[in-house]
C-alpha positions in Angstrom: -13.0 18.7 -32.2 -10.3 20.9 -33.7 -11.9 23.9 -32.4 -12.0 22.9 -28.8 -8.7 21.9 -29.0 -7.5 25.2 -30.2 -9.6 26.8 -27.5 -8.6 24.9 -24.8 -4.2 25.5 -25.9 -5.2 29.1 -25.8 -6.0 29.1 -22.0 -2.3 27.8 -21.4 0.0 30.4 -19.7 3.3 31.0 -17.7 1.4 32.2 -14.5 3.0 29.4 -12.5 6.7 30.9 -12.7 8.5 30.7 -9.2 9.2 34.5 -9.9 5.7 37.0 -8.2 5.6 39.4 -10.8 3.6 42.6 -9.9 0.0 41.8 -11.0 0.4 38.3 -9.1 1.1 40.7 -5.8 -2.2 43.3 -6.8 -4.0 40.1 -7.6 -3.7 38.7 -4.5 -3.6 42.0 -2.3 -7.5 42.3 -4.5 -8.1 38.7 -3.6 -7.1 38.7 0.0 -8.6 42.4 0.7 -11.0 41.5 3.7 -7.4 40.0 5.1 -5.9 43.8 4.2 -9.0 45.5 5.7 -9.5 43.7 8.6 -6.1 43.7 10.0 -6.1 47.3 9.3 -9.2 48.1 11.4 -7.7 45.9 14.1 -4.4 47.3 14.5 -6.1 51.3 14.0 -8.9 50.3 16.8 -6.2 48.8 19.3 -4.0 51.7 18.7 -6.9 54.3 18.7 -8.4 52.2 21.8 -4.6 52.5 24.0 -4.3 56.3 22.6 -7.9 57.0 24.1 -7.3 55.2 27.2 -3.9 56.3 27.7 -2.9 58.8 30.9 -0.6 61.6 31.0 3.1 60.8 32.6 4.9 61.9 35.5 8.3 61.0 36.5 10.7 61.2 39.7 13.9 60.3 40.1 16.5 59.9 43.1 20.7 60.1 42.9 22.5 57.5 44.3 26.4 57.8 45.3 28.1 54.1 44.7 31.7 54.0 46.1 34.1 51.3 47.4 34.2 50.3 51.2 37.8 50.3 51.5 39.3 48.8 55.1 41.2 51.4 57.4 44.2 49.1 56.5 44.1 49.6 52.8 42.8 53.4 53.5 46.0 54.0 55.7 48.5 52.4 53.3 47.5 54.6 50.6 47.3 57.9 52.2 43.6 58.8 50.6 45.1 57.6 47.2 41.8 57.2 44.9 41.0 53.4 44.7 40.5 52.9 40.5 37.0 51.0 39.4 36.7 49.7 36.3 33.8 50.3 34.3 32.6 46.3 34.5 32.1 46.8 38.1 29.8 50.0 37.7 27.8 48.2 35.0 27.4 44.9 37.7 26.1 48.2 40.7 23.8 48.9 37.6 22.5 45.6 37.1 21.8 45.1 40.6 19.8 48.1 41.3 17.1 46.8 38.3 17.5 42.8 39.4 14.3 41.4 39.7 15.6 40.4 43.5 15.2 43.9 44.7 12.6 44.6 42.4 10.3 42.3 44.0 11.1 43.3 47.6 9.7 46.7 46.3 6.6 45.2 44.9 5.9 43.8 48.1 6.6 47.1 50.2 4.0 48.9 47.7 1.7 45.8 47.9 -0.3 47.3 50.3 -1.4 51.0 48.8 -1.2 48.8 45.4 -2.7 45.3 45.3 -2.1 45.0 41.5 1.3 46.0 41.1 4.1 43.8 39.6 7.2 43.6 38.7 6.7 44.0 35.1 4.8 47.3 36.1 7.9 48.8 37.4 10.1 47.5 35.1 8.0 48.1 32.2 9.7 47.1 28.8 13.4 45.6 29.7 14.6 45.0 25.9 14.1 48.8 24.9 15.4 50.9 27.5 14.1 53.7 26.1 10.3 52.7 27.0 11.4 51.3 30.5 9.4 52.7 33.3 12.1 52.2 35.8 15.6 53.8 34.2 18.9 53.7 36.1 21.8 56.1 34.2 25.4 56.7 35.3 25.9 60.6 35.3 28.4 61.8 33.4 30.9 64.9 34.3 33.6 66.8 32.9 36.8 65.7 33.5 39.1 68.3 31.1 38.2 68.2 27.8 36.3 64.4 28.0 33.2 63.0 29.6 33.7 60.4 32.1 31.2 58.7 33.8 30.5 59.8 37.8 30.1 57.0 40.3 26.7 59.1 40.9 23.3 57.0 39.4 20.4 58.6 38.6 17.4 56.4 39.4 14.0 57.2 37.6 10.6 56.0 37.4 7.5 57.1 34.9 3.7 56.3 35.6 0.7 57.8 35.1 0.6 58.4 39.2 2.6 61.6 40.1 2.5 59.9 43.8 3.0 56.7 42.6 6.5 57.8 41.2 7.1 59.1 44.5 6.4 56.0 46.7 7.7 53.4 44.1 11.4 55.6 44.2 10.9 55.7 48.0 10.3 52.0 48.4 13.5 51.5 46.5 15.6 53.8 48.5 14.8 51.7 51.5 15.5 48.3 49.5 18.6 49.7 48.3 19.4 51.0 52.0 18.7 47.0 53.0 20.6 45.6 50.9 23.0 47.9 51.5 23.1 46.6 55.0 22.2 43.0 54.1 25.1 42.5 52.0 27.6 43.7 54.5 26.3 41.3 57.1 26.6 38.8 54.5 29.9 39.4 53.1 30.7 39.6 57.0 29.2 35.8 57.1 30.4 34.6 54.0 34.2 35.5 54.6 33.9 33.9 58.1 31.8 30.9 57.1 34.7 29.1 56.2 36.5 30.1 58.8 33.9 28.8 61.2 32.9 25.6 59.2 36.6 24.2 59.5 37.1 25.1 63.3 35.2 22.3 64.1 36.9 20.1 62.0 40.0 21.0 62.9 39.2 20.9 66.8 38.0 17.3 66.0 41.6 16.4 63.9 43.4 18.1 67.1 41.1 15.6 69.7 41.4 12.6 67.3 45.6 12.9 67.2 45.8 14.0 71.0 44.0 10.7 71.7 46.1 8.8 69.5 49.4 9.8 70.9 47.7 9.1 74.4 46.7 5.5 73.4 50.3 5.2 72.2 52.0 6.1 75.3 49.7 4.1 77.5 50.1 1.1 75.4 54.1 0.9 75.5 53.9 2.6 78.5 56.6 5.6 77.1 56.6 9.2 76.8 59.3 9.8 74.4 60.8 6.3 72.9 63.8 8.4 71.6 64.5 9.5 74.9 64.2 6.0 76.4 66.0 4.5 73.3 69.0 6.7 74.6 68.9 5.6 77.8 68.4 1.9 76.9 71.6 2.5 74.8 73.4 3.3 77.8 72.3 1.3 80.0 73.8 -1.6 77.7 76.7 0.1 77.5 77.3 -0.1 80.5 76.2 -3.2 81.4 78.8 -4.5 78.6 81.8 -2.5 80.7 80.5 -4.3 83.5 80.4 -7.7 82.3 84.0 -6.6 80.6 85.6 -6.1 84.1 83.8 -9.2 85.5 84.8 -11.3 83.4 88.6 -10.4 83.5 88.0 -10.5 87.4 86.8 -14.2 86.7 89.5 -15.1 84.4 91.8 -13.8 87.4 90.3 -15.5 90.4 90.0 -18.6 87.9 93.6 -18.5 87.9 94.0 -18.3 91.6 91.3 -21.0 92.3 93.1 -23.7 89.9 97.0 -22.7 91.6 95.5 -23.4 94.9 93.8 -26.6 94.3 96.8 -27.6 92.7 98.7 -26.6 95.9 95.8 -28.1 97.9 95.8 -31.5 96.1 99.6 -31.7 95.7 99.9 -31.5 100.1 97.2 -33.8 100.5 98.2 -36.2 98.3 101.5 -36.0 100.0 100.4 -36.3 103.6 97.9 -39.5 102.4 100.9 -41.1 100.5 102.8 -40.5 104.1 100.4 -42.4 106.3 99.6 -44.8 103.6 103.5 -45.9 103.5 103.1 -46.0 107.4 100.2 -48.0 107.6 101.6 -50.4 104.9 103.2 -53.9 106.5 104.6 -54.7 102.6 106.3 -51.2 102.6 107.8 -51.4 105.9 108.8 -54.9 105.2 110.3 -53.7 101.8 111.9 -50.5 103.7 113.2 -52.1 106.7 115.1 -55.0 104.1 116.2 -52.0 102.1 117.8 -50.9 105.6 119.0 -53.6 106.7 120.8 -54.3 102.9 121.9 -51.1 103.4 123.0 -51.6 106.8 124.8 -54.9 105.5 126.3 -53.2 102.5 127.8 -50.3 104.6 129.7 -52.6 106.3 130.7 -55.0 103.6 132.2 -52.0 101.9 133.9 -51.2 104.8 135.4 -54.7 104.6 135.1 -55.4 100.7 135.8 -53.5 97.8 133.1 -52.5 95.1 134.4 -55.1 93.0 133.9 -57.6 95.4 130.9 -60.4 94.9 129.6 -59.5 98.3 129.2 -55.9 97.7 127.9 -56.7 94.4 125.2 -59.2 95.1 124.0 -56.3 98.2 123.8 -53.8 95.6 121.9 -55.9 93.0 119.9 -57.1 96.3 119.3 -53.3 97.2 118.8 -52.6 93.5 115.9 -54.8 93.7 114.5 -53.9 96.5 114.7 -50.1 95.9 112.9 -51.1 92.8 109.9 -53.4 95.0 110.0 -50.1 97.4 109.4 -48.0 94.6 106.6 -50.5 92.7 104.8 -50.2 96.0 105.7 -46.5 96.5 103.6 -46.1 93.1 100.9 -48.2 93.5 99.9 -46.5 96.9 100.0 -43.2 95.1 97.9 -44.4 92.2 95.1 -45.5 94.7 95.5 -42.4 96.6 94.8 -40.4 93.1 91.6 -43.0 92.3 90.0 -41.6 96.0 87.7 -38.4 95.7 89.7 -35.4 97.0 88.8 -34.5 100.7 86.9 -31.0 101.7 89.4 -28.3 102.4 88.1 -28.8 106.0 88.7 -32.3 105.9 92.4 -32.6 104.8 94.8 -34.0 106.3 98.2 -32.6 106.4 97.5 -29.0 104.5 97.9 -26.0 105.5 94.8 -24.5 107.3 95.6 -20.8 105.9 96.2 -22.8 102.4 92.6 -23.8 102.7 91.0 -20.7 103.8 92.7 -19.1 101.1 91.3 -21.2 98.9 87.5 -21.1 99.8 87.6 -17.2 100.3 88.7 -17.8 96.0 86.0 -20.5 95.4 83.3 -18.0 97.2 83.9 -15.3 95.0 85.0 -17.2 91.7 80.6 -17.9 92.7 79.7 -14.3 92.9 81.4 -13.6 89.6 80.0 -16.3 87.5 76.4 -15.4 89.0 77.0 -11.4 88.3 78.4 -12.2 84.6 75.3 -14.0 84.2 73.0 -11.5 85.7 75.0 -9.1 83.4 74.4 -11.1 79.9 70.6 -11.4 80.7 70.2 -7.9 81.0 72.2 -7.2 78.0 70.3 -9.6 75.8 67.2 -8.1 77.7 67.9 -4.5 76.2 68.9 -5.2 73.1 65.5 -7.1 72.7 63.9 -3.7 74.1 65.9 -1.9 71.9 65.1 -3.8 68.6 61.4 -2.6 69.2 62.0 0.7 69.3 62.8 1.4 65.6 59.1 1.2 64.6 58.2 2.7 68.0 60.2 5.6 67.3 58.7 5.6 63.6 54.9 5.6 65.1 55.8 8.7 67.6 57.6 10.6 64.7 54.2 10.3 62.7 52.4 11.0 65.5 53.6 14.3 67.5 54.2 15.9 63.8 50.3 15.5 63.1 49.2 16.6 66.6 51.8 19.8 66.5 50.7 20.8 63.0 47.0 20.6 63.9 47.3 22.8 66.8 48.9 25.2 64.7 46.3 24.9 62.5 43.9 25.5 65.0 45.8 28.4 66.3 46.3 30.0 63.1 42.0 29.7 62.5 41.7 31.5 65.8 43.7 34.1 65.1 42.1 34.1 61.4 39.3 34.5 63.0 39.6 37.3 65.1 41.5 39.5 62.2 39.9 38.6 59.3 35.8 40.0 60.5 37.2 43.9 60.1 38.7 43.3 57.4 35.7 41.4 55.3 33.4 44.1 56.7 34.9 46.6 54.7 34.5 45.4 51.6 32.7 45.9 48.8 30.7 48.8 48.1 28.0 51.5 49.9 24.9 52.6 48.3 25.0 56.8 49.5 21.6 58.6 48.7 22.1 61.6 47.5 19.0 63.0 45.9 15.2 62.0 47.9 12.4 61.4 45.7 9.8 64.2 44.7 6.3 64.4 43.9 6.8 63.1 39.7 6.3 65.9 37.3 4.7 65.9 34.0 6.5 65.1 30.8 4.2 64.3 28.2 1.8 62.1 26.0 2.2 59.8 23.5 -1.7 59.7 22.1 -0.6 61.5 18.8 2.3 59.3 18.1 0.2 55.8 18.8 -2.6 56.9 16.8 -0.3 57.7 13.8 1.7 54.2 14.4 -1.6 52.4 14.0 -2.5 54.2 10.8 0.8 53.8 9.2 1.6 50.1 10.4 -1.8 48.8 10.5 -2.2 48.4 6.2 1.4 47.7 6.3 0.6 44.5 8.5 -2.5 43.8 6.4 -0.7 43.7 3.1 2.2 41.8 4.3 0.0 39.3 5.8 -1.9 38.8 2.3 0.7 38.5 0.5 2.7 35.9 3.0 -0.9 34.0 2.9 -1.1 34.1 -1.2 2.6 33.0 -1.4 3.0 30.6 1.2 -0.3 28.6 0.4 0.5 29.0 -4.1 -2.9 28.8 -4.2 -4.6 28.9 -7.8 -5.6 32.1 -8.9 -6.6 31.3 -12.5 -8.2 28.7 -15.0 -5.1 28.1 -17.0 -3.0 27.4 -13.6 -5.8 25.1 -12.8 -5.3 23.5 -15.8 -1.4 23.4 -16.3 -1.5 22.1 -12.8 -3.9 19.3 -13.0 -3.2 18.4 -16.9 -6.9 17.9 -17.7 -9.1 19.0 -19.9 -11.1 22.4 -19.3 -14.9 22.0 -19.6 -15.3 25.9 -18.3 -15.4 28.1 -16.1 -18.3 28.8 -14.0 -18.6 32.1 -12.2 -20.1 32.9 -8.9 -24.1 32.0 -9.1 -26.5 34.3 -8.4 -30.1 32.9 -6.8 -32.9 32.7 -8.2 -31.7 31.7 -11.8 -33.8 28.6 -12.1 -37.0 30.5 -11.8 -36.5 32.0 -15.5 -35.2 28.7 -16.7 -37.3 26.0 -15.4 -40.9 27.4 -14.5 -42.4 24.2 -13.7 -39.9 24.6 -10.2 -41.1 28.1 -9.5 -43.1 26.5 -6.1 -39.3 26.1 -4.1 -38.9 29.7 -4.6 -40.5 30.3 -1.1 -37.4 28.2 0.9 -34.5 29.9 1.8 -32.1 27.7 3.8 -28.5 28.8 4.2 -25.6 26.2 3.6 -22.5 27.0 6.0 -19.5 26.0 2.8 -21.2 26.4 -0.4 -22.8 28.7 -1.7 -26.9 27.4 -2.5 -30.6 27.9 -1.5 -33.7 25.9 -2.4 -32.9 27.1 -6.1 -31.0 25.2 -8.7 -28.8 26.9 -10.4 -28.9 27.7 -13.7 -26.1 29.7 -15.8 -25.2 29.7 -19.4 -21.6 28.1 -18.7 -23.1 25.4 -17.4 -24.8 24.4 -20.2 -21.5 24.8 -21.8 -19.8 22.5 -19.4 -23.2 19.7 -20.1 -22.8 20.6 -23.7 -18.6 19.9 -23.7 -19.2 16.6 -22.0 -21.8 15.7 -24.5 -18.9 16.5 -27.3 -16.3 14.2 -25.6 -18.5 11.2 -26.0 -16.4 7.8 -26.2 -18.4 4.8 -27.9 -21.0 5.3 -25.7 -22.4 8.6 -23.7 -21.5 9.0 -20.3 -24.5 7.7 -18.7 -23.2 8.0 -15.2 -20.8 11.0 -14.1 -19.0 11.7 -10.4 -18.9 15.3 -9.4 -15.7 15.6 -7.1 -13.1 18.0 -5.9 -9.9 17.8 -3.9 -10.8 19.8 -0.7 -14.5 21.1 0.8 -16.0 24.3 0.2 -15.0 24.1 -3.9 -18.7 24.0 -4.8 -19.4 20.8 -6.2 -22.7 20.1 -4.8 -24.0 23.6 -6.5 -22.2 22.6 -10.0 -23.8 18.9 -9.8 -27.5 20.6 -9.3 -26.9 23.2 -12.0 -25.7 20.2 -14.5 -28.6 18.4 -13.5 -30.7 21.5 -14.3 -29.1 22.0 -17.7 -29.3 18.6 -18.5 -33.1 18.6 -17.8 -33.2 22.1 -19.8 -32.0 19.6 -22.7 -35.1 17.2 -22.3 -33.0 14.7 -20.3 -34.4 12.7 -17.2 -31.4 13.1 -14.8 -31.4 11.3 -10.9 -28.6 13.4 -8.8 -27.6 11.3 -6.0 -26.1 12.4 -2.7 -22.9 9.9 -2.0 -21.1 12.1 0.7 -22.2 9.7 3.5 -20.7 11.3 6.2 -21.3 15.4 5.5 -24.4 15.2 3.3 -25.7 18.7 1.8 -27.9 18.1 -0.7 -31.1 17.9 1.4 -30.4 21.1 3.5 -29.9 22.5 0.0 -33.3 21.5 -1.4 -35.0 21.1 2.2 -35.8 17.8 1.5 -36.5 15.1 3.9 -33.2 12.7 4.9 -35.1 9.8 7.0 -34.2 7.8 4.1 -32.1 7.6 1.2 -28.9 5.9 0.0 -27.6 4.7 2.6 -30.7 2.9 3.8 -31.2 1.6 -0.1 -27.8 0.1 -0.2 -29.0 -1.8 3.3 -32.1 -3.2 1.2 -31.2 -6.1 -1.4 -34.6 -5.5 -2.8 -34.9 -3.4 -6.0 -38.8 -3.5 -5.8 -39.0 -0.3 -3.7 -36.2 1.3 -5.2 -38.6 4.5 -6.2 -39.9 4.5 -2.5 -36.2 6.6 -1.7 -36.5 8.3 -4.6 -37.4 12.1 -4.3 -38.5 14.3 -6.9 -38.6 18.1 -7.3 -38.8 17.9 -11.4 -40.5 16.2 -13.9 -37.1 15.6 -15.6 -35.1 15.8 -11.9 -35.0 12.9 -9.4 -33.0 13.6 -6.0 -31.9 10.5 -4.0 -30.4 12.1 -0.8 -27.9 10.3 1.5 -30.1 9.3 3.8 -28.6 8.6 7.7 -25.3 8.1 8.5 -24.1 4.8 9.0 -22.0 3.2 11.3 -18.8 2.1 8.4 -19.4 4.6 5.4 -16.4 2.1 4.2 -17.9 -0.7 3.9 -21.0 0.3 2.8 -19.6 2.1 -0.3 -17.3 -1.1 -0.7 -20.4 -3.4 -1.4 -21.8 -4.9 -5.1 -24.7 -3.5 -3.8 -24.0 0.1 -4.7 -22.6 -0.5 -8.4 -25.5 -2.7 -9.2 -28.0 0.4 -8.3 -26.0 2.7 -10.5 -26.2 -0.3 -13.1 -30.1 -0.4 -12.4 -30.4 4.1 -12.2 -28.2 3.8 -15.8 -31.3 1.8 -17.5 -33.8 4.2 -16.1 -32.4 7.8 -16.2 -30.4 9.5 -19.2 -28.2 10.7 -17.0 -27.0 9.9 -13.4 -25.4 12.9 -11.4 -23.1 11.7 -8.4 -22.4 14.4 -5.7 -19.3 12.7 -4.4 -17.0 13.4 -1.1 -14.0 15.5 -1.7 -10.6 12.9 -3.0 -8.7 13.9 -0.3 -9.4 12.9 3.3 -11.4 9.8 2.9 -11.6 7.0 0.6 -15.4 7.5 0.0 -14.8 9.5 -3.1 -12.4 6.9 -4.5 -14.8 3.9 -4.3 -17.4 5.8 -5.8 -15.2 6.8 -8.6 -14.5 3.2 -9.5 -18.6 2.4 -10.5 -19.1 5.7 -13.0 -18.1 6.2 -16.3 -17.0 9.2 -15.8 -15.4 12.0 -13.2 -15.7 15.4 -13.2 -13.1 17.5 -11.0 -14.1 20.6 -9.8 -11.3 23.3 -8.6 -12.6 26.5 -6.6 -10.3 29.8 -8.0 -8.3 31.3 -4.9 -9.4 27.9 -2.9 -7.0 24.9 -4.0 -3.4 24.7 -3.7 -1.5 23.3 -6.5 -0.1 20.9 -4.3 -3.9 19.5 -3.2 -5.1 19.4 -6.9 -1.9 18.1 -7.9 -2.7 15.1 -5.2 -6.2 14.8 -6.2 -5.6 14.1 -9.5 -2.4 11.3 -9.1 -5.2 9.3 -7.2 -7.5 9.6 -9.7 -5.6 9.4 -12.5 -6.3 5.5 -13.2 -9.8 6.1 -14.1 -12.2 7.7 -16.9 -11.4 11.2 -15.7 -12.9 13.4 -18.1 -11.6 16.7 -17.4 -12.1 19.7 -14.9 -14.0 23.0 -14.3 -13.1 26.2 -12.9 -15.0 27.4 -10.5 -16.0 30.8 -8.6 -14.4 32.6 -11.8 -15.9 36.0 -11.0 -13.1 37.5 -9.4 -10.5 36.3 -11.6 -12.6 38.0 -14.8 -12.4 41.4 -12.9 -9.1 41.0 -12.0 
């Protein structure tokens, strides 16, 4: 045991460092030599074929003058002064000559003569101007001591056909000339597009403004509210003046009317009083008595003095009579006043001229009153109309300027339409062909350079790909790396096994020598591999006996193709050589390989045995190939592999086989990708991992070991070590 521990310690190295040293690169290139050789051959073959098929190159060119097309007005103003053009403008013209739009038109023209021609065929390598078929170069000229760019562009085209170079440039020339005319028309159309688009809109706006103004005038029966308002204001002023004159005249007439009315009334009353006095008997009686008293008093005064009682008595009598007469007169006067004043024509005792004048004044007064009323109504009507005019004037002032503005805009647009056409037509650039294209001239052949490039780049590309492949995948390249990464006991290293070795070791199996069926992923034929390293691996497993020897051992790997089936067959041969009776089981139900290598029937096997619940006919499923070796193939592939392997039946069968055989070897599926290997591992005493050098990566091996770490991992076998020992 001490010797084994010492030997394992010697395998530990520092090869897992992150820095790749020169020897690692050498080993990667040696192991991936086929990648280097294959890539080199492919590149050199491709370049050689291209060189052989490469034809001579011909070149043709034309020259085009690019000049700004300045309008006549500008030219006349500047008096033949050169118009400066910056480099950016020339760069735009250069890019335009190589644009896809124009090249597509060239392709359409050439499609009749060259049906397979494409835009890429004409342009060539657009990213590298040196390798482009179509080149556009601005020619430089000497201006004093400086080299300046001229407005002349040289357009060249290269191809294997000299006639084709000329036809392509002729098509380009036609496309450029057509494009120049199209651009002129396009500039003209673009310049007038805005005006032509705006004219209908502006005309519609003018019509709408006119329609609104017409509706306003019809609705309010007005042509111009401002003028009409001024007319109304003048009419109002005149009406007010007439009203003032009429009121003054009316006041005068009223004064005359009242005066005449008083005079007529007074004259009429006097006549009525006289008539009533003449008709009143009491008044006559009182008057007669008063006269008599007056006569008597006069006689008595002649006879007596004033102090005479008779005279005094007569005076008192006269006074009382006078009082009665006055009272009667007042009574009659009051009665007359209470009566209605008669019409002027019916007045009695009144001057006819006075009555006629009174009638005339009364008629004039009535006319003035009617005139005053009419003028007052006219004033109110005019004022009412004037109150409406501020809003009407505001609306009119809004509609009229809008119409005038639209008409002015329409007039300006029509003028611009007439004057803009010629200005725009003289804008942009003109392309004038100075040199017509000729038949293409020979410019050389690149065969030598193609072959040289292939010879140099082929090996370099192969080396780079091989190094990237090895460094990117972190493949394990040594047994020390395998042990270090897995942290497992290294049971041994096995080289790539040569066929027919079993015939020397196990002569009883020589009847299998005539078989030769190739396996797709793992190395093996109908022979059982035998090698001293396999015997050492088997001995190491026997040395590592725990309290009891391993009766059932599962052989698995992280990935398919690592040689676990071949090593399981080799371990079975080594155990048989040690006079052990061995049962080799193919537990890879999804992709069985054992029956193909040994060319055995797979019509029955483990899958059917797991479905058979009886143990009486177990030997019917087992196929012996040697007195000490029996084989249990996988059998037909079941529908649910996981359910079948997870059954108690598999565990019972393994325990049954452990009682019958000295060693039960189980060729299990790989750990990564499915759970089949994990299920089978839980039923076995020991698990041996197989790691193929130069095949499995560090990450894959670590994942597989972590999955099986809780089970009885015996150790790991480094397979396919031949290239490592040579390195």
